[in-house]
C-alpha positions in Angstrom: -13.7 -45.0 -4.7 -15.9 -48.3 -4.8 -14.3 -51.3 -6.1 -16.6 -51.6 -9.1 -16.7 -48.4 -10.8 -14.3 -44.9 -10.5 -15.8 -42.2 -8.8 -14.2 -39.1 -7.5 -16.1 -36.8 -5.3 -15.2 -33.6 -4.9 -12.1 -32.7 -2.7 -10.9 -29.6 -1.4 -7.5 -29.4 0.0 -6.5 -26.3 2.1 -3.0 -26.1 3.9 -0.3 -24.0 4.4 2.9 -23.3 2.1 5.0 -26.6 1.8 2.0 -28.8 3.2 1.9 -31.2 0.2 -1.4 -30.0 -1.6 0.4 -30.2 -5.0 1.9 -33.9 -3.9 -1.6 -35.0 -2.8 -3.4 -33.7 -5.9 -1.2 -35.4 -8.3 -1.2 -39.0 -6.6 -5.0 -38.3 -6.4 -5.2 -37.8 -10.1 -2.8 -40.4 -11.2 -4.7 -43.5 -9.2 -8.0 -41.9 -10.4 -7.1 -42.0 -14.1 -5.0 -45.5 -13.7 -8.5 -47.1 -12.1 -10.5 -45.4 -14.5 -8.3 -47.1 -17.2 -8.2 -50.5 -15.8 -12.1 -50.8 -15.7 -13.2 -49.1 -18.7 -10.3 -49.5 -21.1 -10.1 -45.5 -21.3 -8.7 -42.4 -19.6 -11.3 -40.3 -18.0 -12.2 -36.7 -19.1 -11.0 -34.8 -16.0 -11.0 -31.3 -14.6 -9.1 -29.8 -12.3 -9.1 -26.1 -11.1 -6.5 -24.7 -8.9 -6.2 -20.8 -7.9 -2.8 -19.7 -9.3 -1.3 -20.1 -13.1 1.9 -21.4 -10.9 0.1 -24.0 -9.3 -1.6 -25.1 -12.4 2.1 -25.4 -14.2 3.2 -27.1 -11.1 0.9 -29.8 -11.3 1.3 -30.4 -15.1 4.6 -30.6 -14.6 4.4 -33.1 -11.8 2.1 -35.1 -13.5 4.1 -35.3 -16.7 7.3 -35.9 -14.9 5.4 -38.8 -12.9 4.3 -40.2 -16.4 7.9 -40.1 -17.6 9.5 -41.4 -14.6 6.9 -44.7 -14.9 7.4 -45.2 -18.5 3.6 -45.0 -19.1 3.6 -43.0 -22.7 0.0 -43.8 -22.3 -0.3 -41.6 -19.6 1.8 -39.0 -21.1 -0.1 -38.3 -24.1 -3.2 -38.9 -21.7 -1.8 -35.7 -19.3 -1.1 -33.3 -22.3 -4.5 -34.0 -24.1 -6.2 -30.9 -23.8 -9.7 -32.3 -24.7 -9.5 -35.1 -21.9 -7.4 -33.2 -19.2 -8.2 -29.6 -18.6 -5.4 -28.4 -16.0 -6.6 -24.2 -15.4 -7.3 -21.8 -12.5 -11.0 -21.2 -12.0 -10.7 -18.3 -14.3 -9.8 -20.2 -17.0 -12.6 -23.1 -16.3 -15.4 -20.3 -16.5 -13.9 -18.9 -19.6 -14.4 -22.6 -21.5 -18.4 -21.6 -20.3 -18.3 -18.2 -21.4 -18.6 -16.3 -25.2 
């Protein structure tokens, strides 16, 4: 990310079970969203894809938990917003584009 604009390149996290993929993704998501909000006065629209429904649920729970832990109602509302944050399996994302 640069100092003047919020940019997030494609990131692929590959590692074995328990290596910290979800923790890394949670931290990256929250940093990007917070930086974007600071620079633009609003949260971005974000799509996150995972391979399993279990990973999708775990990521959502961690993001919402972190927002509650930090007492950030704005962040909680953002993560809860289906129009701004889409966290789904690759199949779920693709189904958005198919009739």
